[in-house]
Backbone bond lengths (Angstrom), bond angles and torsions (degrees), N, CA, C in turn:
res aa  C-N    CA-C-N  psi(-1)  N-CA   C-N-CA  omega(-1)  CA-C   N-CA-C  phi
1 X - - - 1.460 - - 1.536 109.68 -
2 X 1.318 117.21 122.78 1.450 121.27 -178.50 1.526 110.14 -88.64
3 X 1.330 115.91 100.77 1.456 121.20 -174.66 1.521 113.64 -81.13
4 X 1.333 116.31 -1.39 1.465 119.37 175.42 1.530 110.79 -92.94
5 X 1.326 116.26 -4.53 1.463 121.17 178.96 1.528 109.38 -89.26
6 X 1.324 116.46 120.61 1.459 121.23 -174.58 1.526 112.05 -60.20
7 X 1.324 117.64 -42.41 1.465 120.31 -178.66 1.523 111.32 -65.01
8 X 1.328 116.02 -39.18 1.462 120.21 177.92 1.525 110.62 -62.46
9 X 1.325 115.93 -45.43 1.464 121.13 -179.98 1.518 110.75 -64.66
10 X 1.321 116.66 -45.14 1.471 120.39 179.91 1.524 111.44 -60.88
11 X 1.340 116.14 -41.91 1.468 120.13 178.87 1.523 111.62 -65.16
12 X 1.320 115.75 -40.71 1.462 121.30 179.22 1.524 111.04 -62.79
13 X 1.316 115.76 -46.89 1.462 120.06 -179.06 1.530 111.42 -66.86
14 X 1.312 116.06 -38.45 1.465 120.06 -179.79 1.522 111.01 -65.93
15 X 1.335 117.23 -41.87 1.467 120.95 -179.43 1.527 111.93 -64.84
16 X 1.350 116.06 -25.91 1.467 120.20 179.47 1.525 111.92 -95.22
17 X 1.328 116.09 0.79 1.467 120.05 -179.21 1.517 112.26 65.67
18 X 1.345 115.64 33.52 1.463 120.80 -174.46 1.523 110.40 -95.97
19 X 1.329 116.01 135.45 1.469 121.63 172.98 1.518 108.51 -128.92
20 X 1.314 117.05 149.11 1.457 121.45 -177.14 1.526 111.16 -69.22
21 X 1.313 115.55 141.60 1.459 121.46 176.34 1.526 109.11 -107.23
22 X 1.323 115.60 114.10 1.460 120.21 -179.97 1.521 110.98 -61.84
23 X 1.344 116.56 -33.34 1.467 121.01 -177.81 1.520 112.62 -64.94
24 X 1.346 117.25 -22.53 1.461 121.35 -179.98 1.523 111.96 -97.95
25 X 1.321 116.30 2.81 1.463 120.22 178.65 1.513 112.34 60.81
26 X 1.345 117.17 40.98 1.460 120.41 -174.23 1.530 112.50 -83.60
27 X 1.313 115.13 111.96 1.464 123.79 173.30 1.521 106.10 -136.16
28 X 1.334 117.10 106.70 1.456 120.61 -173.50 1.526 111.57 -87.94
29 X 1.323 115.80 137.07 1.462 122.32 179.80 1.520 111.57 -68.46
30 X 1.338 116.23 133.01 1.459 119.70 177.05 1.536 111.19 -130.06
31 X 1.318 116.81 9.69 1.469 122.21 177.43 1.530 107.84 -93.23
32 X 1.337 116.95 113.43 1.465 119.51 -173.67 1.523 114.47 -75.07
33 X 1.342 117.61 1.10 1.463 119.51 177.96 1.532 112.62 -96.37
34 X 1.326 117.08 -16.95 1.465 120.93 -172.87 1.527 112.58 -79.03
35 X 1.313 117.07 -52.61 1.462 120.82 -173.65 1.536 114.17 -62.91
36 X 1.340 119.36 -40.48 1.468 118.06 176.20 1.527 112.13 -59.43
37 X 1.328 117.07 -38.58 1.468 120.51 178.54 1.522 111.01 -66.16
38 X 1.326 116.26 -40.01 1.461 120.02 177.98 1.522 111.03 -63.85
39 X 1.329 115.50 -44.90 1.465 120.81 -177.35 1.530 110.89 -61.48
40 X 1.333 116.27 -45.22 1.468 119.86 -178.80 1.526 111.69 -67.34
41 X 1.329 116.00 -31.05 1.469 119.82 178.56 1.525 111.80 -75.43
42 X 1.332 115.95 -27.06 1.466 120.56 -172.68 1.517 114.34 -89.01
43 X 1.346 118.19 -30.43 1.462 118.51 -168.38 1.526 113.17 -156.50
44 X 1.336 114.27 174.32 1.460 121.74 171.38 1.522 108.51 -138.72
45 X 1.328 116.58 -170.19 1.466 120.27 -173.30 1.519 113.61 -69.60
46 X 1.306 118.34 -8.55 1.469 121.64 178.42 1.526 113.23 -102.34
47 X 1.331 115.74 4.20 1.465 121.01 -172.64 1.527 112.86 -100.68
48 X 1.320 114.33 139.04 1.459 120.84 167.81 1.513 107.02 -96.58
49 X 1.320 117.86 128.51 1.470 120.86 -175.65 1.519 111.19 -112.18
50 X 1.309 114.89 127.50 1.456 121.89 172.20 1.522 106.83 -98.06
51 X 1.319 116.11 113.41 1.470 120.12 179.41 1.520 108.93 -103.51
52 X 1.317 115.86 136.90 1.462 121.06 178.84 1.517 108.67 -112.49
53 X 1.332 115.47 120.67 1.456 121.03 179.33 1.507 114.28 74.98
54 X 1.324 118.61 65.51 1.472 120.77 -178.11 1.513 115.00 -69.06
55 X 1.335 117.74 -18.03 1.466 118.97 -177.17 1.519 110.21 63.74
56 X 1.336 117.17 -125.77 1.469 119.87 179.01 1.528 111.84 -91.48
57 X 1.345 116.30 3.70 1.464 119.36 172.10 1.512 116.51 96.79
58 X 1.321 118.22 16.58 1.466 120.58 -178.47 1.530 111.06 -64.04
59 X 1.332 116.50 -52.17 1.458 120.81 178.48 1.530 110.16 -69.84
60 X 1.305 116.81 -37.13 1.471 121.43 -179.76 1.520 111.44 -56.09
61 X 1.323 116.04 -45.88 1.466 120.95 -179.09 1.527 111.65 -61.73
62 X 1.322 116.48 -38.57 1.468 119.93 179.07 1.528 111.15 -71.41
63 X 1.315 116.49 -38.18 1.464 120.49 177.32 1.530 110.63 -62.13
64 X 1.321 115.85 -38.04 1.469 120.49 -178.30 1.527 112.07 -63.94
65 X 1.343 116.64 -26.30 1.463 120.99 179.67 1.531 112.06 -75.54
66 X 1.327 116.10 -23.64 1.460 120.70 -174.56 1.530 111.98 -106.88
67 X 1.321 117.03 -44.39 1.465 122.00 -174.23 1.525 112.69 -79.66
68 X 1.325 115.16 163.18 1.460 120.16 175.05 1.518 110.38 -72.93
69 X 1.335 115.80 -40.11 1.456 120.73 -178.12 1.525 108.73 -153.85
70 X 1.331 116.05 147.44 1.467 121.56 179.08 1.523 109.40 -129.55
71 X 1.318 115.89 130.16 1.464 121.46 171.02 1.520 106.49 -117.69
72 X 1.327 116.57 118.36 1.461 121.82 -177.28 1.527 109.69 -107.63
73 X 1.325 115.98 130.87 1.461 121.28 179.35 1.514 108.88 -107.19
74 X 1.337 115.91 120.87 1.462 121.43 -176.13 1.531 110.40 -123.33
75 X 1.318 115.80 130.92 1.461 121.86 -179.07 1.531 112.58 -80.10
76 X 1.315 116.47 -36.91 1.471 122.05 -172.94 1.536 111.19 -83.29
77 X 1.316 116.82 104.95 1.469 121.05 -177.39 1.527 113.32 -69.73
78 X 1.317 117.41 -12.77 1.470 119.59 176.21 1.530 110.86 -64.62
79 X 1.339 116.24 -21.02 1.466 120.37 -179.14 1.530 112.22 -78.86
80 X 1.318 117.01 -0.75 1.475 120.25 175.35 1.530 110.60 -62.32
81 X 1.320 116.58 -24.56 1.465 120.57 179.82 1.535 111.75 -83.35
82 X 1.322 116.31 -18.95 1.463 120.63 -171.99 1.532 113.17 -104.63
83 X 1.315 117.73 -46.51 1.468 121.39 -174.43 1.528 114.52 -59.21
84 X 1.354 119.57 -37.46 1.468 117.85 176.92 1.526 112.78 -60.43
85 X 1.330 117.57 -27.71 1.467 121.65 178.98 1.529 110.96 -80.10
86 X 1.326 116.19 -46.04 1.464 119.30 -176.14 1.529 112.81 -72.92
87 X 1.336 116.43 -24.19 1.464 120.26 -178.14 1.526 112.62 -110.34
88 X 1.322 115.72 19.74 1.466 120.74 -176.19 1.527 113.07 -58.20
89 X 1.316 117.04 -31.20 1.475 120.80 -177.71 1.531 113.24 -93.96
90 X 1.309 116.98 3.92 1.476 120.85 -176.63 1.529 109.51 -103.16
91 X 1.315 116.79 89.15 1.465 119.80 -174.62 1.525 113.88 -79.98
92 X 1.334 118.22 -2.31 1.471 120.60 177.02 1.526 111.65 -108.49
93 X 1.338 115.92 22.66 1.470 121.42 -178.63 1.519 110.48 -118.16
94 X 1.326 115.50 136.82 1.462 121.48 172.71 1.524 107.96 -128.76
95 X 1.331 115.95 136.25 1.465 120.83 179.92 1.524 109.38 -108.44
96 X 1.321 115.72 130.13 1.461 122.07 175.81 1.524 107.63 -114.91
97 X 1.328 116.48 123.89 1.460 119.75 179.15 1.525 109.67 -91.88
98 X 1.326 115.32 124.05 1.453 120.68 -178.71 1.517 109.98 168.34
99 X 1.317 115.94 179.00 1.455 122.89 -178.98 1.525 109.00 -94.74
100 X 1.322 117.23 115.49 1.469 121.80 -178.17 1.520 111.91 -59.67
101 X 1.328 117.04 -26.09 1.464 120.53 179.44 1.527 111.64 -73.90
102 X 1.327 116.99 -17.31 1.461 120.27 -175.87 1.533 113.32 -113.97
103 X 1.312 117.89 -20.55 1.461 121.13 -178.23 1.534 111.28 -72.22
104 X 1.325 115.50 156.80 1.463 121.45 176.32 1.527 107.56 -84.04
105 X 1.310 116.32 89.67 1.468 121.42 -174.50 1.524 111.94 -68.02
106 X 1.311 116.68 -34.37 1.469 119.16 179.07 1.527 110.28 -63.81
107 X 1.319 116.44 -40.01 1.469 120.91 177.87 1.521 110.83 -65.53
108 X 1.325 116.23 -42.12 1.465 120.98 179.22 1.529 110.21 -61.45
109 X 1.323 116.22 -43.65 1.465 120.53 179.61 1.525 111.14 -62.48
110 X 1.320 116.62 -45.21 1.468 120.60 -179.64 1.520 112.01 -63.88
111 X 1.328 117.36 -39.65 1.460 121.78 -176.23 1.524 113.03 -75.75
112 X 1.331 117.03 -34.06 1.469 120.07 -171.64 1.523 114.76 -102.94
113 X 1.334 117.62 -20.49 1.463 119.20 -174.79 1.523 113.45 -119.46
114 X 1.324 117.00 25.75 1.471 120.90 -178.69 1.526 112.07 -61.45
115 X 1.335 117.34 -28.45 1.467 121.25 -178.06 1.530 112.94 -96.17
116 X 1.324 116.97 11.19 1.468 120.96 179.59 1.525 110.23 -103.47
117 X 1.316 116.21 141.92 1.467 120.53 -179.70 1.524 111.63 -67.30
118 X 1.317 116.78 -33.27 1.464 121.23 -178.81 1.519 109.79 -150.94
119 X 1.329 115.30 164.70 1.462 121.45 -178.27 1.529 109.15 -129.41
120 X 1.316 115.74 139.08 1.463 121.08 177.86 1.520 109.50 -134.79
121 X 1.309 115.71 158.17 1.467 121.71 175.16 1.518 108.14 -108.60
122 X 1.315 116.31 138.33 1.468 121.09 176.15 1.520 108.08 -139.83
123 X 1.327 117.16 137.76 1.466 118.77 -176.06 1.521 112.12 -162.44
124 X 1.311 114.45 149.73 1.456 122.92 166.83 1.519 104.39 -104.47
125 X 1.326 116.99 95.42 1.464 120.85 -169.55 1.524 113.00 -84.55
126 X 1.342 116.73 138.10 1.472 119.63 170.31 1.526 108.52 -59.31
127 X 1.311 117.20 140.30 1.461 120.83 -174.29 1.529 112.82 -58.51
128 X 1.341 116.26 -37.09 1.456 119.15 -172.31 1.525 113.31 -69.39
129 X 1.327 117.38 -15.94 1.462 119.79 -175.88 1.531 112.28 -121.95
130 X 1.320 117.12 14.69 1.468 121.46 -177.46 1.527 112.74 -54.96
131 X 1.331 116.75 -60.08 1.465 120.41 -176.07 1.525 112.99 -63.93
132 X 1.351 118.95 -45.57 1.471 118.65 178.91 1.529 113.49 -58.62
133 X 1.337 117.25 -40.99 1.468 120.28 -179.98 1.524 110.91 -66.77
134 X 1.322 117.09 -47.62 1.465 120.75 -178.71 1.527 110.82 -61.82
135 X 1.333 116.83 -44.87 1.460 119.78 -179.40 1.520 111.51 -67.70
136 X 1.317 117.68 -36.04 1.460 120.64 176.43 1.524 110.54 -61.55
137 X 1.324 117.05 -45.25 1.465 121.79 -179.30 1.528 111.05 -62.80
138 X 1.332 116.60 -39.87 1.457 120.71 -178.53 1.526 112.26 -74.81
139 X 1.317 116.23 -44.80 1.465 120.23 -175.73 1.521 113.17 -68.70
140 X 1.321 116.71 -28.55 1.469 119.49 178.16 1.533 111.98 -72.73
141 X 1.344 115.47 -13.28 1.466 121.28 179.95 1.531 111.00 51.52
142 X 1.320 113.98 51.24 1.466 121.81 -179.85 1.526 110.51 -67.99
143 X 1.315 117.41 156.40 1.481 120.56 178.34 1.526 111.34 -77.38
144 X 1.329 115.38 65.60 1.466 121.21 -179.53 1.527 109.23 -122.20
145 X 1.320 114.78 153.60 1.466 120.88 -177.39 1.518 112.34 -92.85
146 X 1.333 116.09 -33.66 1.464 119.30 -176.22 1.525 110.87 -158.60
147 X 1.333 114.38 164.71 1.461 122.43 175.40 1.523 107.13 -130.94
148 X 1.330 116.54 116.15 1.464 121.70 177.52 1.518 108.05 -112.57
149 X 1.321 117.07 116.25 1.466 119.86 -173.45 1.522 111.46 -137.04
150 X 1.333 114.16 149.89 1.453 120.17 171.28 1.520 107.53 -99.63
151 X 1.326 115.60 128.08 1.453 121.25 -178.28 1.524 109.13 -136.77
152 X 1.317 116.01 171.47 1.454 120.70 175.08 1.532 108.91 -57.17
153 X 1.325 117.24 139.30 1.464 121.34 -175.87 1.528 112.23 -54.34
154 X 1.305 116.53 -42.89 1.466 120.65 179.47 1.529 110.74 -62.29
155 X 1.336 116.49 -40.19 1.468 120.57 178.59 1.523 110.36 -66.36
156 X 1.334 116.52 -38.63 1.466 120.53 178.52 1.526 110.75 -60.98
157 X 1.312 115.87 -43.93 1.468 120.08 -179.74 1.518 111.26 -65.48
158 X 1.325 116.44 -36.23 1.464 120.42 179.36 1.525 110.57 -71.52
159 X 1.324 116.68 -45.17 1.460 120.93 -179.05 1.525 112.41 -62.93
160 X 1.324 116.43 -35.43 1.468 121.08 -175.14 1.519 113.19 -99.65
161 X 1.318 117.47 8.34 1.465 120.84 179.32 1.529 110.65 -69.24
162 X 1.318 115.55 163.71 1.459 121.62 175.29 1.522 108.31 -80.24
163 X 1.320 117.16 129.04 1.462 120.11 177.47 1.520 108.76 -63.30
164 X 1.333 115.98 127.34 1.457 120.89 -175.46 1.518 112.08 109.41
165 X 1.342 115.99 -13.10 1.465 120.88 176.75 1.522 109.80 -89.54
166 X 1.312 117.07 165.04 1.467 121.64 -177.29 1.524 112.03 -67.18
167 X 1.341 116.59 -25.33 1.469 120.35 -178.38 1.536 112.19 -76.71
168 X 1.325 116.75 -18.56 1.462 121.12 -173.90 1.528 112.10 -75.55
169 X 1.342 114.65 155.17 1.451 121.22 175.70 1.519 108.84 -139.88
170 X 1.309 116.74 -173.34 1.466 120.84 -179.92 1.524 111.05 -59.17
171 X 1.339 116.48 -39.82 1.462 119.83 -179.10 1.532 111.05 -67.72
172 X 1.329 117.34 -29.55 1.467 121.19 176.44 1.522 110.42 -61.60
173 X 1.331 115.69 -46.74 1.459 120.85 179.70 1.520 110.94 -65.00
174 X 1.330 116.41 -39.59 1.460 120.41 179.93 1.526 111.23 -64.52
175 X 1.335 116.79 -44.83 1.465 121.00 178.55 1.531 110.13 -63.92
176 X 1.326 116.96 -40.86 1.464 121.41 -179.41 1.531 111.85 -65.27
177 X 1.309 117.02 -24.25 1.469 121.79 179.04 1.525 110.62 -70.37
178 X 1.331 115.92 -32.41 1.464 120.75 -174.04 1.529 114.84 -104.00
179 X 1.334 118.16 -21.90 1.464 118.52 -169.07 1.524 113.89 -150.44
180 X 1.341 114.96 157.02 1.456 121.74 165.49 1.517 106.58 -86.17
181 X 1.302 118.15 136.97 1.454 120.55 -170.76 1.528 111.88 -127.82
182 X 1.328 115.75 147.19 1.469 119.74 177.13 1.518 110.27 -155.23
183 X 1.326 116.02 148.29 1.462 122.02 173.04 1.519 107.11 -89.02
184 X 1.335 117.46 123.38 1.462 121.48 -177.20 1.526 112.25 -85.81
185 X 1.327 116.58 -51.25 1.470 119.88 178.45 1.525 109.89 -164.93
186 X 1.332 115.38 161.39 1.460 121.60 179.95 1.525 110.54 -95.18
187 X 1.330 115.39 155.65 1.467 121.66 -178.42 1.531 108.67 -132.73
188 X 1.335 115.52 124.82 1.463 120.35 -178.93 1.522 111.69 -68.74
189 X 1.319 115.27 149.58 1.472 120.99 176.85 1.529 111.19 -61.32
190 X 1.335 116.76 -22.54 1.468 120.63 -179.97 1.529 112.29 -72.04
191 X 1.335 116.33 -6.15 1.461 120.71 -179.33 1.527 112.05 -82.16
192 X 1.338 116.57 -0.42 1.463 120.38 -174.75 1.525 112.76 -119.63
193 X 1.321 113.96 159.16 1.461 121.71 173.69 1.529 107.80 -134.92
194 X 1.344 117.76 120.53 1.461 127.24 -11.36 1.529 110.16 -68.43
195 X 1.327 116.44 156.84 1.464 121.01 -177.36 1.522 110.33 -72.60
196 X 1.345 118.05 128.33 1.466 120.64 176.06 1.521 109.93 -75.54
197 X 1.318 116.63 179.89 1.462 120.64 -178.21 1.523 113.54 -91.00
198 X 1.332 116.06 -0.53 1.469 119.94 -176.70 1.523 110.24 -136.01
199 X 1.329 115.51 161.31 1.459 120.95 174.76 1.527 109.87 -84.50
200 X 1.324 115.93 166.21 1.461 121.69 -178.13 1.522 110.54 -122.76
201 X 1.321 115.76 177.16 1.461 121.85 174.95 1.523 108.36 -152.72
202 X 1.313 115.61 149.67 1.462 121.35 176.86 1.522 107.97 -100.21
203 X 1.328 115.49 127.82 1.461 120.27 178.21 1.524 109.53 -120.73
204 X 1.331 115.59 156.83 1.462 120.06 175.95 1.516 109.05 -128.06
205 X 1.327 114.71 131.30 1.455 121.99 176.76 1.521 107.96 -112.16
206 X 1.311 117.06 112.68 1.460 121.66 176.52 1.525 108.34 -91.96
207 X 1.324 116.11 116.40 1.453 121.27 -174.18 1.528 110.93 -65.28
208 X 1.318 116.03 130.29 1.457 121.65 179.51 1.529 110.95 -82.27
209 X 1.336 118.39 142.05 1.467 120.00 176.56 1.518 111.77 -67.00
210 X 1.342 116.06 -30.22 1.458 122.42 177.71 1.529 108.12 -141.95
211 X 1.339 118.72 147.48 1.467 120.85 176.75 1.526 110.34 -60.25
212 X 1.322 118.10 151.59 1.470 121.59 -179.34 1.525 112.83 -73.72
213 X 1.319 117.03 -11.11 1.466 122.26 178.35 1.521 108.60 -130.41
214 X 1.325 116.14 158.88 1.461 120.09 178.91 1.525 109.86 -108.94
215 X 1.334 114.77 127.25 1.465 120.25 175.24 1.520 108.30 -131.32
216 X 1.314 115.80 144.36 1.462 121.03 -178.67 1.514 111.25 -72.17
217 X 1.330 116.05 -38.22 1.465 121.31 -175.69 1.529 109.19 -132.64
218 X 1.340 116.68 105.43 1.467 120.43 -177.55 1.525 111.78 -62.05
219 X 1.330 116.81 -39.73 1.462 120.78 -177.68 1.525 110.34 -60.67
220 X 1.333 116.87 -44.69 1.465 120.63 -179.97 1.524 111.08 -69.57
221 X 1.332 116.01 -35.20 1.464 119.86 177.75 1.521 110.65 -61.55
222 X 1.332 116.73 -47.29 1.461 119.82 -178.53 1.528 111.68 -70.12
223 X 1.324 117.27 -29.18 1.469 120.10 174.65 1.520 110.18 -63.98
224 X 1.340 115.78 -41.43 1.460 120.22 177.77 1.523 110.65 -64.97
225 X 1.337 116.75 -43.99 1.469 121.03 179.99 1.524 110.50 -58.13
226 X 1.335 117.03 -47.72 1.472 120.54 179.80 1.522 110.51 -62.00
227 X 1.330 116.56 -40.12 1.464 120.38 -179.73 1.521 111.73 -65.35
228 X 1.328 116.47 -38.42 1.465 120.76 -179.58 1.522 112.41 -60.77
229 X 1.327 116.38 -31.75 1.467 120.57 -176.83 1.531 112.74 -103.22
230 X 1.330 117.25 4.84 1.467 120.35 -175.08 1.527 111.90 -67.26
231 X 1.338 116.39 -38.58 1.476 121.39 179.32 1.523 107.12 -134.16
232 X 1.317 115.31 85.74 1.467 121.57 -168.01 1.523 113.44 -61.45
233 X 1.317 119.16 -27.64 1.465 120.94 -176.17 1.525 112.11 -81.53
234 X 1.327 115.48 -12.66 1.465 119.24 -179.11 1.518 110.71 -94.08
235 X 1.320 115.98 160.56 1.460 119.80 176.98 1.524 109.76 -68.94
236 X 1.320 116.25 157.83 1.466 120.80 179.52 1.520 110.76 -57.42
237 X 1.331 116.56 -42.24 1.470 120.35 -178.72 1.524 110.67 -56.77
238 X 1.328 116.71 -47.04 1.465 120.26 -177.56 1.522 112.56 -69.37
239 X 1.348 117.23 -48.01 1.460 119.02 -174.90 1.528 112.15 -69.59
240 X 1.342 117.63 -38.86 1.474 119.66 179.44 1.522 110.66 -70.67
241 X 1.320 116.18 -38.48 1.467 119.82 177.63 1.520 110.47 -63.31
242 X 1.335 116.14 -44.53 1.471 120.56 -179.54 1.519 112.06 -66.26
243 X 1.335 116.29 -37.69 1.468 120.85 -174.36 1.525 112.66 -82.99
244 X 1.335 116.74 -43.78 1.469 120.25 -174.51 1.530 113.60 -104.46
245 X 1.324 116.49 -7.22 1.465 119.04 177.94 1.513 114.10 74.21
246 X 1.328 117.92 22.80 1.465 121.78 178.73 1.530 108.99 -86.62
247 X 1.325 116.88 138.04 1.459 121.08 179.88 1.527 111.10 -57.20
248 X 1.312 115.80 136.69 1.462 120.61 -178.49 1.522 111.87 -61.60
249 X 1.310 116.88 -35.98 1.461 120.03 -179.50 1.523 110.84 -65.53
250 X 1.327 116.25 -37.07 1.467 121.19 177.05 1.519 110.38 -61.46
251 X 1.317 116.03 -43.25 1.460 121.34 179.97 1.526 111.30 -67.81
252 X 1.317 116.76 -42.98 1.474 120.22 179.11 1.521 110.69 -60.36
253 X 1.306 116.27 -45.79 1.468 120.32 -179.10 1.524 111.30 -63.31
254 X 1.342 116.02 -40.06 1.472 119.78 -179.87 1.516 110.51 -65.27
255 X 1.322 117.25 -41.17 1.466 120.86 179.31 1.525 111.21 -65.01
256 X 1.307 116.40 -43.44 1.459 120.02 -179.18 1.523 111.35 -65.35
257 X 1.328 116.96 -35.79 1.469 121.29 177.17 1.529 111.25 -64.85
258 X 1.323 116.03 -27.83 1.463 121.06 179.62 1.530 111.88 -90.63
259 X 1.333 115.62 2.32 1.458 119.26 179.80 1.511 113.13 77.80
260 X 1.319 117.19 24.26 1.457 122.30 -179.21 1.521 110.46 -111.86
261 X 1.324 115.83 149.93 1.459 120.74 178.92 1.527 110.23 -69.05
262 X 1.332 116.88 145.45 1.459 119.64 178.22 1.536 111.61 -78.81
263 X 1.350 116.15 2.14 1.475 119.57 175.02 1.529 111.42 -108.82
264 X 1.329 117.21 8.70 1.462 120.80 -178.89 1.520 110.80 -66.08
265 X 1.318 115.50 148.61 1.466 120.49 174.84 1.526 109.00 -91.82
266 X 1.327 115.89 149.75 1.460 120.84 -177.27 1.515 113.60 -58.71
267 X 1.321 116.83 -34.75 1.464 121.03 -177.41 1.524 113.20 -66.06
268 X 1.347 117.35 -15.13 1.464 121.21 -176.74 1.527 112.85 -87.30
269 X 1.330 118.07 -10.31 1.460 120.99 -176.57 1.528 111.81 -81.02
270 X 1.321 115.54 141.47 1.460 121.34 176.14 1.528 109.53 -81.21
271 X 1.329 117.24 173.02 1.459 121.05 177.39 1.526 110.57 -58.18
272 X 1.321 116.74 -44.86 1.467 121.56 -178.90 1.518 110.85 -62.07
273 X 1.328 116.97 -41.83 1.462 120.63 -179.73 1.521 111.71 -69.04
274 X 1.318 116.94 -37.84 1.468 119.99 176.34 1.519 110.76 -63.78
275 X 1.335 116.29 -41.24 1.465 120.80 179.70 1.529 110.60 -64.36
276 X 1.333 117.31 -45.27 1.460 120.86 -179.64 1.530 111.66 -65.31
277 X 1.333 116.67 -38.89 1.458 120.32 177.48 1.516 111.17 -64.56
278 X 1.322 115.69 -40.92 1.470 121.17 177.81 1.524 110.60 -58.35
279 X 1.330 116.35 -42.25 1.464 120.50 -179.80 1.526 111.00 -68.64
280 X 1.325 116.89 -35.19 1.458 121.61 -177.70 1.532 112.55 -67.33
281 X 1.337 115.45 -38.11 1.470 118.81 -173.73 1.517 113.24 -101.32
């Protein structure tokens, strides 16, 4: 079954009485050049792949050709009528219906990938849940080697920006704490059905064995990071004081000790400077 053919996909969906749900951010890939590139970037024959949101199985089928085993987690139970047809020839694929944000992913990995040398995550993520899914995967510290995902182009640029640059945000710093990140390639909006209003990009996050910076308390570090970006137009002293309730004088003194201006904005600090400030306060 050629899932990159629009007529084939339309006929399949019509026969199953399936209609797209805007609330789930459903835009299915129909460009037959994208998924093979994603699959090769994400895994090899020794890899167990956890896929989140397989949709009609376009990426899943390509992953099955490269990976040792694929477990796909799908939220939309209406696809129970479609996936058995589209993945009929993929004997190394198992589909689990449920919410990836609520399932015990560590248990799933242990149960399904015990015979795999390594585990990776690969997904074409709905735009509305990009950051929550990525942060959930990183914060759980799952036994995975990498995360290869397609996201909105703007989100890709933000996630992979240099911490301290204008493009960076709190999520940029959080991702940089856990992984090395890179944009692999861009994907036109015309590659989807229905076509979204924006282009996409595929990024890869290679999980680091240790964070690039040392902090005594990760929870407090991330609280500071979020506070620094909470009100981007305000100075760090004002926004962190307002958000975390820390005395402004304490913040000014800490910044000056680090050789930083007391009028600096939070978005201008590098990972190292954020870590040192966290330790100071």
